[in-house]
N, CA, C and O atoms as CSV, one atom per row, in Angstrom:
chain,resi,resn,atom,element,x,y,z
A,1,UNK,N,N,97.979,108.911,109.856
A,1,UNK,CA,C,98.561,109.628,108.743
A,1,UNK,C,C,97.899,109.137,107.452
A,1,UNK,O,O,97.808,107.934,107.207
A,2,UNK,N,N,97.442,110.080,106.636
A,2,UNK,CA,C,96.819,109.700,105.373
A,2,UNK,C,C,97.891,109.269,104.383
A,2,UNK,O,O,99.082,109.511,104.578
A,3,UNK,N,N,97.437,108.631,103.329
A,3,UNK,CA,C,98.357,108.154,102.296
A,3,UNK,C,C,99.056,109.333,101.611
A,3,UNK,O,O,100.246,109.258,101.303
A,4,UNK,N,N,98.319,110.415,101.376
A,4,UNK,CA,C,98.915,111.605,100.750
A,4,UNK,C,C,100.008,112.196,101.647
A,4,UNK,O,O,101.047,112.634,101.152
A,5,UNK,N,N,99.776,112.207,102.963
A,5,UNK,CA,C,100.784,112.711,103.893
A,5,UNK,C,C,102.021,111.808,103.894
A,5,UNK,O,O,103.151,112.288,103.976
A,6,UNK,N,N,101.789,110.486,103.801
A,6,UNK,CA,C,102.896,109.537,103.765
A,6,UNK,C,C,103.745,109.749,102.519
A,6,UNK,O,O,104.973,109.691,102.574
A,7,UNK,N,N,103.077,109.997,101.393
A,7,UNK,CA,C,103.797,110.247,100.141
A,7,UNK,C,C,104.637,111.517,100.265
A,7,UNK,O,O,105.785,111.548,99.821
A,8,UNK,N,N,104.076,112.555,100.861
A,8,UNK,CA,C,104.814,113.807,101.061
A,8,UNK,C,C,106.029,113.581,101.959
A,8,UNK,O,O,107.116,114.084,101.675
A,9,UNK,N,N,105.847,112.833,103.031
A,9,UNK,CA,C,106.937,112.539,103.959
A,9,UNK,C,C,108.045,111.742,103.254
A,9,UNK,O,O,109.230,112.030,103.419
A,10,UNK,N,N,107.640,110.739,102.469
A,10,UNK,CA,C,108.612,109.930,101.738
A,10,UNK,C,C,109.347,110.758,100.680
A,10,UNK,O,O,110.528,110.535,100.415
A,11,UNK,N,N,108.637,111.712,100.085
A,11,UNK,CA,C,109.245,112.592,99.086
A,11,UNK,C,C,110.371,113.417,99.718
A,11,UNK,O,O,111.467,113.519,99.166
A,12,UNK,N,N,110.084,113.997,100.874
A,12,UNK,CA,C,111.095,114.801,101.569
A,12,UNK,C,C,112.286,113.927,101.946
A,12,UNK,O,O,113.437,114.341,101.805
A,13,UNK,N,N,112.007,112.730,102.420
A,13,UNK,CA,C,113.073,111.792,102.791
A,13,UNK,C,C,113.935,111.432,101.574
A,13,UNK,O,O,115.162,111.393,101.664
A,14,UNK,N,N,113.284,111.172,100.443
A,14,UNK,CA,C,114.009,110.820,99.217
A,14,UNK,C,C,114.847,111.997,98.718
A,14,UNK,O,O,115.951,111.804,98.209
A,15,UNK,N,N,114.325,113.213,98.864
A,15,UNK,CA,C,115.091,114.400,98.481
A,15,UNK,C,C,116.359,114.516,99.318
A,15,UNK,O,O,117.441,114.784,98.795
A,16,UNK,N,N,116.210,114.313,100.622
A,16,UNK,CA,C,117.354,114.446,101.526
A,16,UNK,C,C,118.413,113.383,101.251
A,16,UNK,O,O,119.610,113.652,101.355
A,17,UNK,N,N,117.970,112.172,100.899
A,17,UNK,CA,C,118.930,111.093,100.652
A,17,UNK,C,C,119.335,111.003,99.179
A,17,UNK,O,O,120.064,110.089,98.792
A,18,UNK,N,N,118.871,111.934,98.369
A,18,UNK,CA,C,119.238,112.065,96.954
A,18,UNK,C,C,118.971,110.783,96.148
A,18,UNK,O,O,119.813,110.337,95.369
A,19,UNK,N,N,117.793,110.211,96.351
A,19,UNK,CA,C,117.369,109.038,95.578
A,19,UNK,C,C,116.650,109.547,94.327
A,19,UNK,O,O,115.461,109.863,94.377
A,20,UNK,N,N,117.355,109.624,93.235
A,20,UNK,CA,C,116.861,110.265,92.018
A,20,UNK,C,C,115.561,109.648,91.496
A,20,UNK,O,O,114.592,110.364,91.246
A,21,UNK,N,N,115.539,108.340,91.333
A,21,UNK,CA,C,114.347,107.689,90.790
A,21,UNK,C,C,113.148,107.873,91.707
A,21,UNK,O,O,112.049,108.190,91.252
A,22,UNK,N,N,113.367,107.670,93.003
A,22,UNK,CA,C,112.278,107.796,93.970
A,22,UNK,C,C,111.734,109.230,93.991
A,22,UNK,O,O,110.521,109.433,94.053
A,23,UNK,N,N,112.631,110.223,93.939
A,23,UNK,CA,C,112.202,111.625,93.910
A,23,UNK,C,C,111.358,111.873,92.664
A,23,UNK,O,O,110.312,112.518,92.733
A,24,UNK,N,N,111.814,111.362,91.537
A,24,UNK,CA,C,111.098,111.546,90.278
A,24,UNK,C,C,109.697,110.941,90.336
A,24,UNK,O,O,108.724,111.576,89.929
A,25,UNK,N,N,109.599,109.719,90.841
A,25,UNK,CA,C,108.301,109.034,90.916
A,25,UNK,C,C,107.370,109.750,91.892
A,25,UNK,O,O,106.203,109.985,91.582
A,26,UNK,N,N,107.884,110.091,93.059
A,26,UNK,CA,C,107.034,110.752,94.056
A,26,UNK,C,C,106.624,112.158,93.611
A,26,UNK,O,O,105.534,112.622,93.948
A,27,UNK,N,N,107.481,112.827,92.867
A,27,UNK,CA,C,107.120,114.142,92.327
A,27,UNK,C,C,105.956,113.984,91.335
A,27,UNK,O,O,105.019,114.782,91.328
A,28,UNK,N,N,106.035,112.948,90.507
A,28,UNK,CA,C,104.959,112.675,89.557
A,28,UNK,C,C,103.647,112.370,90.305
A,28,UNK,O,O,102.582,112.855,89.924
A,29,UNK,N,N,103.741,111.566,91.366
A,29,UNK,CA,C,102.557,111.215,92.156
A,29,UNK,C,C,101.968,112.465,92.791
A,29,UNK,O,O,100.757,112.683,92.739
A,30,UNK,N,N,102.830,113.291,93.394
A,30,UNK,CA,C,102.345,114.518,94.026
A,30,UNK,C,C,101.662,115.436,93.019
A,30,UNK,O,O,100.653,116.068,93.333
A,31,UNK,N,N,102.205,115.507,91.831
A,31,UNK,CA,C,101.614,116.330,90.776
A,31,UNK,C,C,100.219,115.825,90.411
A,31,UNK,O,O,99.285,116.613,90.266
A,32,UNK,N,N,100.087,114.514,90.264
A,32,UNK,CA,C,98.782,113.924,89.933
A,32,UNK,C,C,97.780,114.142,91.058
A,32,UNK,O,O,96.605,114.415,90.810
A,33,UNK,N,N,98.250,114.020,92.292
A,33,UNK,CA,C,97.363,114.233,93.444
A,33,UNK,C,C,96.899,115.680,93.514
A,33,UNK,O,O,95.731,115.958,93.785
A,34,UNK,N,N,97.822,116.592,93.267
A,34,UNK,CA,C,97.477,118.022,93.315
A,34,UNK,C,C,96.477,118.373,92.217
A,34,UNK,O,O,95.540,119.137,92.448
A,35,UNK,N,N,96.674,117.821,91.033
A,35,UNK,CA,C,95.746,118.066,89.933
A,35,UNK,C,C,94.340,117.601,90.298
A,35,UNK,O,O,93.364,118.314,90.068
A,36,UNK,N,N,94.243,116.402,90.867
A,36,UNK,CA,C,92.933,115.861,91.261
A,36,UNK,C,C,92.322,116.698,92.376
A,36,UNK,O,O,91.114,116.932,92.397
A,37,UNK,N,N,93.157,117.143,93.297
A,37,UNK,CA,C,92.659,117.951,94.405
A,37,UNK,C,C,92.106,119.282,93.894
A,37,UNK,O,O,91.082,119.759,94.384
A,38,UNK,N,N,92.773,119.874,92.922
A,38,UNK,CA,C,92.294,121.135,92.339
A,38,UNK,C,C,90.974,120.893,91.609
A,38,UNK,O,O,90.065,121.720,91.678
A,39,UNK,N,N,90.867,119.750,90.901
A,39,UNK,CA,C,89.627,119.422,90.189
A,39,UNK,C,C,88.450,119.271,91.147
A,39,UNK,O,O,87.358,119.774,90.884
A,40,UNK,N,N,88.680,118.573,92.263
A,40,UNK,CA,C,87.587,118.317,93.197
A,40,UNK,C,C,87.341,119.478,94.142
A,40,UNK,O,O,86.228,119.653,94.637
A,41,UNK,N,N,88.375,120.273,94.398
A,41,UNK,CA,C,88.214,121.419,95.278
A,41,UNK,C,C,88.232,121.075,96.753
A,41,UNK,O,O,87.886,121.909,97.589
A,42,UNK,N,N,88.631,119.854,97.082
A,42,UNK,CA,C,88.712,119.463,98.489
A,42,UNK,C,C,89.820,118.430,98.674
A,42,UNK,O,O,90.284,117.829,97.705
A,43,UNK,N,N,90.242,118.225,99.918
A,43,UNK,CA,C,91.317,117.251,100.156
A,43,UNK,C,C,90.911,115.853,99.670
A,43,UNK,O,O,89.739,115.480,99.709
A,44,UNK,N,N,91.903,115.097,99.216
A,44,UNK,CA,C,91.637,113.766,98.676
A,44,UNK,C,C,91.526,112.729,99.793
A,44,UNK,O,O,92.231,112.799,100.799
A,45,UNK,N,N,90.641,111.784,99.597
A,45,UNK,CA,C,90.526,110.658,100.524
A,45,UNK,C,C,91.570,109.619,100.136
A,45,UNK,O,O,92.137,109.671,99.044
A,46,UNK,N,N,91.818,108.680,101.035
A,46,UNK,CA,C,92.772,107.612,100.724
A,46,UNK,C,C,92.310,106.800,99.525
A,46,UNK,O,O,93.137,106.344,98.735
A,47,UNK,N,N,90.995,106.610,99.372
A,47,UNK,CA,C,90.473,105.864,98.217
A,47,UNK,C,C,90.794,106.579,96.913
A,47,UNK,O,O,91.164,105.941,95.927
A,48,UNK,N,N,90.655,107.898,96.903
A,48,UNK,CA,C,90.980,108.669,95.704
A,48,UNK,C,C,92.474,108.594,95.395
A,48,UNK,O,O,92.871,108.501,94.234
A,49,UNK,N,N,93.301,108.636,96.445
A,49,UNK,CA,C,94.751,108.542,96.255
A,49,UNK,C,C,95.100,107.170,95.684
A,49,UNK,O,O,95.925,107.067,94.777
A,50,UNK,N,N,94.469,106.106,96.217
A,50,UNK,CA,C,94.717,104.757,95.707
A,50,UNK,C,C,94.301,104.628,94.248
A,50,UNK,O,O,94.982,103.972,93.460
A,51,UNK,N,N,93.185,105.252,93.888
A,51,UNK,CA,C,92.723,105.203,92.498
A,51,UNK,C,C,93.747,105.866,91.577
A,51,UNK,O,O,94.018,105.367,90.485
A,52,UNK,N,N,94.308,106.976,92.013
A,52,UNK,CA,C,95.314,107.670,91.213
A,52,UNK,C,C,96.568,106.813,91.097
A,52,UNK,O,O,97.153,106.716,90.018
A,53,UNK,N,N,96.983,106.195,92.190
A,53,UNK,CA,C,98.163,105.329,92.157
A,53,UNK,C,C,97.951,104.151,91.212
A,53,UNK,O,O,98.855,103.785,90.461
A,54,UNK,N,N,96.757,103.557,91.246
A,54,UNK,CA,C,96.444,102.437,90.336
A,54,UNK,C,C,96.515,102.896,88.883
A,54,UNK,O,O,97.025,102.182,88.021
A,55,UNK,N,N,95.997,104.096,88.624
A,55,UNK,CA,C,96.028,104.641,87.267
A,55,UNK,C,C,97.481,104.835,86.810
A,55,UNK,O,O,97.822,104.526,85.668
A,56,UNK,N,N,98.322,105.342,87.695
A,56,UNK,CA,C,99.724,105.567,87.351
A,56,UNK,C,C,100.443,104.240,87.102
A,56,UNK,O,O,101.273,104.149,86.197
A,57,UNK,N,N,100.134,103.218,87.891
A,57,UNK,CA,C,100.736,101.895,87.683
A,57,UNK,C,C,100.312,101.350,86.330
A,57,UNK,O,O,101.130,100.805,85.589
A,58,UNK,N,N,99.035,101.497,86.007
A,58,UNK,CA,C,98.532,101.010,84.724
A,58,UNK,C,C,99.233,101.734,83.566
A,58,UNK,O,O,99.612,101.105,82.578
A,59,UNK,N,N,99.401,103.038,83.690
A,59,UNK,CA,C,100.093,103.804,82.655
A,59,UNK,C,C,101.525,103.316,82.476
A,59,UNK,O,O,102.011,103.196,81.351
A,60,UNK,N,N,102.203,103.032,83.594
A,60,UNK,CA,C,103.577,102.554,83.527
A,60,UNK,C,C,103.661,101.187,82.857
A,60,UNK,O,O,104.579,100.928,82.079
A,61,UNK,N,N,102.687,100.301,83.164
A,61,UNK,CA,C,102.657,98.980,82.517
A,61,UNK,C,C,102.510,99.130,81.002
A,61,UNK,O,O,103.216,98.483,80.229
A,62,UNK,N,N,101.583,99.993,80.595
A,62,UNK,CA,C,101.349,100.202,79.167
A,62,UNK,C,C,102.591,100.792,78.499
A,62,UNK,O,O,102.964,100.376,77.402
A,63,UNK,N,N,103.223,101.748,79.152
A,63,UNK,CA,C,104.420,102.374,78.578
A,63,UNK,C,C,105.557,101.360,78.472
A,63,UNK,O,O,106.264,101.318,77.464
A,64,UNK,N,N,105.733,100.539,79.517
A,64,UNK,CA,C,106.805,99.537,79.490
A,64,UNK,C,C,106.581,98.549,78.355
A,64,UNK,O,O,107.525,98.151,77.673
A,65,UNK,N,N,105.333,98.158,78.157
A,65,UNK,CA,C,105.008,97.231,77.070
A,65,UNK,C,C,105.329,97.854,75.706
A,65,UNK,O,O,105.890,97.197,74.830
A,66,UNK,N,N,104.971,99.109,75.543
A,66,UNK,CA,C,105.248,99.797,74.282
A,66,UNK,C,C,106.756,99.949,74.050
A,66,UNK,O,O,107.239,99.762,72.933
A,67,UNK,N,N,107.485,100.283,75.100
A,67,UNK,CA,C,108.937,100.418,74.975
A,67,UNK,C,C,109.580,99.088,74.598
A,67,UNK,O,O,110.494,99.050,73.775
A,68,UNK,N,N,109.104,97.996,75.201
A,68,UNK,CA,C,109.657,96.676,74.879
A,68,UNK,C,C,109.372,96.315,73.432
A,68,UNK,O,O,110.229,95.753,72.751
A,69,UNK,N,N,108.169,96.635,72.956
A,69,UNK,CA,C,107.829,96.361,71.562
A,69,UNK,C,C,108.703,97.184,70.618
A,69,UNK,O,O,109.035,96.743,69.517
A,70,UNK,N,N,109.067,98.377,71.061
A,70,UNK,CA,C,109.892,99.258,70.237
A,70,UNK,C,C,111.381,98.997,70.389
A,70,UNK,O,O,112.201,99.686,69.782
A,71,UNK,N,N,111.733,98.001,71.199
A,71,UNK,CA,C,113.136,97.665,71.367
A,71,UNK,C,C,113.896,98.606,72.294
A,71,UNK,O,O,115.127,98.623,72.282
A,72,UNK,N,N,113.192,99.373,73.083
A,72,UNK,CA,C,113.837,100.303,74.032
A,72,UNK,C,C,113.774,99.716,75.437
A,72,UNK,O,O,113.037,100.209,76.292
A,73,UNK,N,N,114.544,98.672,75.668
A,73,UNK,CA,C,114.519,97.985,76.958
A,73,UNK,C,C,115.021,98.855,78.099
A,73,UNK,O,O,114.628,98.652,79.248
A,74,UNK,N,N,115.891,99.828,77.799
A,74,UNK,CA,C,116.366,100.727,78.842
A,74,UNK,C,C,115.203,101.545,79.419
A,74,UNK,O,O,115.092,101.702,80.635
A,75,UNK,N,N,114.355,102.056,78.552
A,75,UNK,CA,C,113.200,102.834,79.012
A,75,UNK,C,C,112.151,101.934,79.659
A,75,UNK,O,O,111.495,102.337,80.620
A,76,UNK,N,N,111.988,100.717,79.139
A,76,UNK,CA,C,111.043,99.765,79.725
A,76,UNK,C,C,111.478,99.416,81.145
A,76,UNK,O,O,110.639,99.314,82.040
A,77,UNK,N,N,112.774,99.233,81.360
A,77,UNK,CA,C,113.290,98.919,82.695
A,77,UNK,C,C,113.024,100.058,83.676
A,77,UNK,O,O,112.717,99.822,84.844
A,78,UNK,N,N,113.143,101.286,83.195
A,78,UNK,CA,C,112.869,102.450,84.044
A,78,UNK,C,C,111.399,102.463,84.454
A,78,UNK,O,O,111.077,102.721,85.614
A,79,UNK,N,N,110.519,102.189,83.513
A,79,UNK,CA,C,109.086,102.146,83.816
A,79,UNK,C,C,108.782,101.045,84.833
A,79,UNK,O,O,107.990,101.250,85.753
A,80,UNK,N,N,109.406,99.884,84.669
A,80,UNK,CA,C,109.185,98.772,85.590
A,80,UNK,C,C,109.702,99.101,86.989
A,80,UNK,O,O,109.103,98.690,87.983
A,81,UNK,N,N,110.804,99.834,87.073
A,81,UNK,CA,C,111.319,100.259,88.375
A,81,UNK,C,C,110.350,101.240,89.037
A,81,UNK,O,O,110.170,101.214,90.255
A,82,UNK,N,N,109.728,102.102,88.235
A,82,UNK,CA,C,108.742,103.046,88.765
A,82,UNK,C,C,107.521,102.290,89.286
A,82,UNK,O,O,106.948,102.667,90.308
A,83,UNK,N,N,107.124,101.231,88.594
A,83,UNK,CA,C,105.983,100.430,89.025
A,83,UNK,C,C,106.239,99.850,90.412
A,83,UNK,O,O,105.358,99.868,91.272
A,84,UNK,N,N,107.439,99.341,90.624
A,84,UNK,CA,C,107.787,98.752,91.929
A,84,UNK,C,C,107.627,99.795,93.038
A,84,UNK,O,O,107.079,99.495,94.099
A,85,UNK,N,N,108.101,101.008,92.795
A,85,UNK,CA,C,107.971,102.070,93.803
A,85,UNK,C,C,106.503,102.432,94.044
A,85,UNK,O,O,106.087,102.606,95.189
A,86,UNK,N,N,105.726,102.545,92.972
A,86,UNK,CA,C,104.314,102.904,93.102
A,86,UNK,C,C,103.533,101.814,93.832
A,86,UNK,O,O,102.676,102.109,94.666
A,87,UNK,N,N,103.831,100.556,93.516
A,87,UNK,CA,C,103.091,99.455,94.136
A,87,UNK,C,C,103.366,99.353,95.636
A,87,UNK,O,O,102.607,98.709,96.361
A,88,UNK,N,N,104.435,99.977,96.102
A,88,UNK,CA,C,104.715,100.005,97.531
A,88,UNK,C,C,103.654,100.750,98.321
A,88,UNK,O,O,103.533,100.558,99.531
A,89,UNK,N,N,102.887,101.593,97.655
A,89,UNK,CA,C,101.829,102.360,98.317
A,89,UNK,C,C,100.452,101.716,98.145
A,89,UNK,O,O,99.480,102.163,98.755
A,90,UNK,N,N,100.362,100.690,97.335
A,90,UNK,CA,C,99.084,100.023,97.087
A,90,UNK,C,C,98.893,98.844,98.030
A,90,UNK,O,O,99.869,98.287,98.532
A,91,UNK,N,N,97.632,98.458,98.277
A,91,UNK,CA,C,97.382,97.265,99.088
A,91,UNK,C,C,97.929,96.024,98.373
A,91,UNK,O,O,98.269,96.070,97.191
A,92,UNK,N,N,98.005,94.931,99.107
A,92,UNK,CA,C,98.533,93.685,98.556
A,92,UNK,C,C,97.736,93.270,97.326
A,92,UNK,O,O,96.534,93.518,97.237
A,93,UNK,N,N,98.418,92.640,96.384
A,93,UNK,CA,C,97.784,92.166,95.153
A,93,UNK,C,C,97.027,90.881,95.455
A,93,UNK,O,O,97.520,90.012,96.174
A,94,UNK,N,N,95.813,90.769,94.894
A,94,UNK,CA,C,95.009,89.565,95.080
A,94,UNK,C,C,95.688,88.388,94.379
A,94,UNK,O,O,96.115,88.505,93.231
A,95,UNK,N,N,95.786,87.255,95.075
A,95,UNK,CA,C,96.409,86.069,94.492
A,95,UNK,C,C,95.427,85.389,93.537
A,95,UNK,O,O,94.235,85.695,93.538
A,96,UNK,N,N,95.940,84.466,92.726
A,96,UNK,CA,C,95.079,83.716,91.807
A,96,UNK,C,C,94.025,82.930,92.576
A,96,UNK,O,O,92.872,82.855,92.151
A,97,UNK,N,N,94.416,82.344,93.708
A,97,UNK,CA,C,93.465,81.566,94.512
A,97,UNK,C,C,92.344,82.455,95.045
A,97,UNK,O,O,91.176,82.065,95.031
A,98,UNK,N,N,92.703,83.658,95.517
A,98,UNK,CA,C,91.694,84.592,96.020
A,98,UNK,C,C,90.748,85.003,94.891
A,98,UNK,O,O,89.537,85.092,95.089
A,99,UNK,N,N,91.306,85.251,93.718
A,99,UNK,CA,C,90.464,85.625,92.576
A,99,UNK,C,C,89.540,84.483,92.184
A,99,UNK,O,O,88.354,84.695,91.931
A,100,UNK,N,N,90.093,83.257,92.134
A,100,UNK,CA,C,89.281,82.093,91.762
A,100,UNK,C,C,88.122,81.902,92.730
A,100,UNK,O,O,86.991,81.663,92.306
A,101,UNK,N,N,88.395,82.006,94.026
A,101,UNK,CA,C,87.323,81.805,95.002
A,101,UNK,C,C,86.303,82.939,94.938
A,101,UNK,O,O,85.108,82.697,95.107
A,102,UNK,N,N,86.754,84.171,94.697
A,102,UNK,CA,C,85.833,85.302,94.579
A,102,UNK,C,C,84.950,85.152,93.342
A,102,UNK,O,O,83.757,85.451,93.389
A,103,UNK,N,N,85.536,84.686,92.234
A,103,UNK,CA,C,84.761,84.473,91.002
A,103,UNK,C,C,83.733,83.371,91.217
A,103,UNK,O,O,82.575,83.523,90.828
A,104,UNK,N,N,84.141,82.261,91.832
A,104,UNK,CA,C,83.212,81.150,92.081
A,104,UNK,C,C,82.063,81.606,92.976
A,104,UNK,O,O,80.904,81.287,92.710
A,105,UNK,N,N,82.377,82.348,94.030
A,105,UNK,CA,C,81.343,82.843,94.934
A,105,UNK,C,C,80.428,83.845,94.225
A,105,UNK,O,O,79.219,83.856,94.455
A,106,UNK,N,N,81.003,84.679,93.368
A,106,UNK,CA,C,80.201,85.674,92.647
A,106,UNK,C,C,79.261,85.000,91.657
A,106,UNK,O,O,78.123,85.439,91.487
A,107,UNK,N,N,79.726,83.939,91.004
A,107,UNK,CA,C,78.862,83.208,90.065
A,107,UNK,C,C,77.720,82.553,90.825
A,107,UNK,O,O,76.574,82.590,90.378
A,108,UNK,N,N,78.024,81.955,91.970
A,108,UNK,CA,C,76.981,81.327,92.787
A,108,UNK,C,C,75.993,82.381,93.297
A,108,UNK,O,O,74.783,82.154,93.299
A,109,UNK,N,N,76.506,83.508,93.719
A,109,UNK,CA,C,75.671,84.583,94.271
A,109,UNK,C,C,74.739,85.171,93.215
A,109,UNK,O,O,73.561,85.404,93.485
A,110,UNK,N,N,75.261,85.409,92.021
A,110,UNK,CA,C,74.453,86.054,90.982
A,110,UNK,C,C,73.633,85.052,90.179
A,110,UNK,O,O,72.670,85.431,89.512
A,111,UNK,N,N,74.006,83.782,90.240
A,111,UNK,CA,C,73.298,82.766,89.460
A,111,UNK,C,C,73.570,82.901,87.974
A,111,UNK,O,O,72.752,82.489,87.152
A,112,UNK,N,N,74.709,83.473,87.622
A,112,UNK,CA,C,75.052,83.692,86.218
A,112,UNK,C,C,75.242,82.355,85.505
A,112,UNK,O,O,75.841,81.422,86.038
A,113,UNK,N,N,74.713,82.295,84.285
A,113,UNK,CA,C,74.819,81.059,83.513
A,113,UNK,C,C,75.391,81.268,82.123
A,113,UNK,O,O,75.609,80.302,81.391
A,114,UNK,N,N,75.638,82.524,81.749
A,114,UNK,CA,C,76.159,82.774,80.407
A,114,UNK,C,C,77.102,83.978,80.415
A,114,UNK,O,O,77.086,84.784,81.346
A,115,UNK,N,N,77.914,84.090,79.380
A,115,UNK,CA,C,78.829,85.236,79.289
A,115,UNK,C,C,78.109,86.588,79.237
A,115,UNK,O,O,78.722,87.624,79.498
A,116,UNK,N,N,76.820,86.585,78.903
A,116,UNK,CA,C,76.064,87.832,78.867
A,116,UNK,C,C,75.957,88.462,80.256
A,116,UNK,O,O,75.752,89.669,80.381
A,117,UNK,N,N,76.095,87.643,81.292
A,117,UNK,CA,C,75.967,88.120,82.669
A,117,UNK,C,C,77.335,88.404,83.307
A,117,UNK,O,O,77.454,88.500,84.528
A,118,UNK,N,N,78.337,88.531,82.478
A,118,UNK,CA,C,79.699,88.740,82.949
A,118,UNK,C,C,79.824,90.009,83.803
A,118,UNK,O,O,80.557,90.015,84.792
A,119,UNK,N,N,79.136,91.052,83.440
A,119,UNK,CA,C,79.195,92.316,84.177
A,119,UNK,C,C,78.767,92.163,85.625
A,119,UNK,O,O,79.404,92.699,86.531
A,120,UNK,N,N,77.669,91.420,85.838
A,120,UNK,CA,C,77.188,91.195,87.202
A,120,UNK,C,C,78.212,90.414,88.013
A,120,UNK,O,O,78.455,90.722,89.180
A,121,UNK,N,N,78.807,89.409,87.396
A,121,UNK,CA,C,79.794,88.571,88.085
A,121,UNK,C,C,81.042,89.398,88.402
A,121,UNK,O,O,81.586,89.297,89.502
A,122,UNK,N,N,81.493,90.203,87.460
A,122,UNK,CA,C,82.671,91.050,87.674
A,122,UNK,C,C,82.431,91.996,88.856
A,122,UNK,O,O,83.299,92.166,89.712
A,123,UNK,N,N,81.262,92.597,88.889
A,123,UNK,CA,C,80.937,93.539,89.956
A,123,UNK,C,C,80.942,92.830,91.315
A,123,UNK,O,O,81.517,93.336,92.279
A,124,UNK,N,N,80.309,91.676,91.388
A,124,UNK,CA,C,80.249,90.927,92.646
A,124,UNK,C,C,81.643,90.445,93.074
A,124,UNK,O,O,81.979,90.487,94.258
A,125,UNK,N,N,82.440,89.992,92.119
A,125,UNK,CA,C,83.792,89.513,92.439
A,125,UNK,C,C,84.667,90.672,92.919
A,125,UNK,O,O,85.461,90.509,93.845
A,126,UNK,N,N,84.526,91.823,92.300
A,126,UNK,CA,C,85.308,92.989,92.687
A,126,UNK,C,C,84.964,93.406,94.119
A,126,UNK,O,O,85.848,93.778,94.891
A,127,UNK,N,N,83.685,93.341,94.465
A,127,UNK,CA,C,83.268,93.670,95.829
A,127,UNK,C,C,83.903,92.698,96.823
A,127,UNK,O,O,84.351,93.106,97.894
A,128,UNK,N,N,83.940,91.420,96.468
A,128,UNK,CA,C,84.539,90.405,97.349
A,128,UNK,C,C,86.044,90.608,97.518
A,128,UNK,O,O,86.617,90.197,98.527
A,129,UNK,N,N,86.675,91.232,96.547
A,129,UNK,CA,C,88.125,91.448,96.602
A,129,UNK,C,C,88.483,92.857,97.072
A,129,UNK,O,O,89.612,93.308,96.883
A,130,UNK,N,N,87.520,93.552,97.685
A,130,UNK,CA,C,87.765,94.913,98.166
A,130,UNK,C,C,88.924,94.909,99.154
A,130,UNK,O,O,89.052,93.995,99.969
A,131,UNK,N,N,89.764,95.932,99.078
A,131,UNK,CA,C,90.919,96.029,99.960
A,131,UNK,C,C,92.169,95.404,99.363
A,131,UNK,O,O,93.254,95.509,99.936
A,132,UNK,N,N,92.021,94.754,98.217
A,132,UNK,CA,C,93.158,94.154,97.521
A,132,UNK,C,C,93.326,94.882,96.193
A,132,UNK,O,O,92.382,95.479,95.675
A,133,UNK,N,N,94.525,94.824,95.654
A,133,UNK,CA,C,94.756,95.357,94.324
A,133,UNK,C,C,94.426,94.247,93.336
A,133,UNK,O,O,95.001,93.160,93.395
A,134,UNK,N,N,93.495,94.529,92.425
A,134,UNK,CA,C,93.024,93.513,91.484
A,134,UNK,C,C,93.309,93.972,90.060
A,134,UNK,O,O,92.984,95.099,89.685
A,135,UNK,N,N,93.917,93.093,89.273
A,135,UNK,CA,C,94.131,93.351,87.858
A,135,UNK,C,C,92.825,92.988,87.147
A,135,UNK,O,O,92.476,91.813,87.034
A,136,UNK,N,N,92.116,93.998,86.676
A,136,UNK,CA,C,90.817,93.781,86.055
A,136,UNK,C,C,90.865,92.856,84.853
A,136,UNK,O,O,89.937,92.080,84.625
A,137,UNK,N,N,91.934,92.932,84.090
A,137,UNK,CA,C,92.078,92.089,82.901
A,137,UNK,C,C,92.170,90.620,83.303
A,137,UNK,O,O,91.508,89.768,82.710
A,138,UNK,N,N,92.993,90.322,84.314
A,138,UNK,CA,C,93.119,88.937,84.775
A,138,UNK,C,C,91.809,88.434,85.378
A,138,UNK,O,O,91.426,87.281,85.180
A,139,UNK,N,N,91.122,89.318,86.120
A,139,UNK,CA,C,89.854,88.937,86.729
A,139,UNK,C,C,88.826,88.624,85.650
A,139,UNK,O,O,88.092,87.643,85.765
A,140,UNK,N,N,88.762,89.440,84.605
A,140,UNK,CA,C,87.783,89.191,83.543
A,140,UNK,C,C,88.097,87.900,82.789
A,140,UNK,O,O,87.187,87.193,82.356
A,141,UNK,N,N,89.390,87.592,82.631
A,141,UNK,CA,C,89.760,86.316,81.976
A,141,UNK,C,C,89.291,85.137,82.825
A,141,UNK,O,O,88.812,84.137,82.289
A,142,UNK,N,N,89.427,85.249,84.139
A,142,UNK,CA,C,88.999,84.178,85.038
A,142,UNK,C,C,87.475,84.007,85.001
A,142,UNK,O,O,86.966,82.886,84.996
A,143,UNK,N,N,86.757,85.144,84.974
A,143,UNK,CA,C,85.291,85.071,84.893
A,143,UNK,C,C,84.871,84.447,83.576
A,143,UNK,O,O,83.999,83.577,83.551
A,144,UNK,N,N,85.478,84.879,82.484
A,144,UNK,CA,C,85.150,84.349,81.163
A,144,UNK,C,C,85.411,82.831,81.101
A,144,UNK,O,O,84.642,82.086,80.492
A,145,UNK,N,N,86.496,82.392,81.734
A,145,UNK,CA,C,86.836,80.966,81.718
A,145,UNK,C,C,85.843,80.131,82.525
A,145,UNK,O,O,85.586,78.975,82.187
A,146,UNK,N,N,85.288,80.706,83.584
A,146,UNK,CA,C,84.382,79.943,84.455
A,146,UNK,C,C,82.931,79.947,83.970
A,146,UNK,O,O,82.167,79.042,84.302
A,147,UNK,N,N,82.549,80.954,83.190
A,147,UNK,CA,C,81.177,80.987,82.697
A,147,UNK,C,C,81.050,80.081,81.481
A,147,UNK,O,O,81.867,80.151,80.563
A,148,UNK,N,N,80.031,79.232,81.472
A,148,UNK,CA,C,79.855,78.362,80.305
A,148,UNK,C,C,79.521,79.178,79.056
A,148,UNK,O,O,78.734,80.122,79.120
A,149,UNK,N,N,80.109,78.818,77.944
A,149,UNK,CA,C,79.913,79.583,76.693
A,149,UNK,C,C,78.587,79.292,76.046
A,149,UNK,O,O,78.276,79.853,74.995
């Protein structure tokens, strides 16, 4: 079963059990998937579905941060609850130890010696962390910290 099919199945299940938040989130996901499918003109691969889910999680994080800054904790909490549901469809998040070892291996592999080579290290580290959900901002901070200034 593809990820898109799983989302559709979960949507129907949530509708039947009247889970309001879950229905809302899955409806949003289905809408985003359909839009991308219309753009590409062909069925989406699991990688494309994961990319869309990651984008939606990132949007929710940004919205929650903005709501918290604006003093709207009720709306921020809703966004955070949506993130939890969305992350249920994503692969496991890379741990700090996994990121550290991937960064160290990427630096050794590329022979990077300065922050100017950060792009090469980021690319190599991302490849090493394939199959995991990686926060690019945290990964870049780790690379920046390990490269001599």
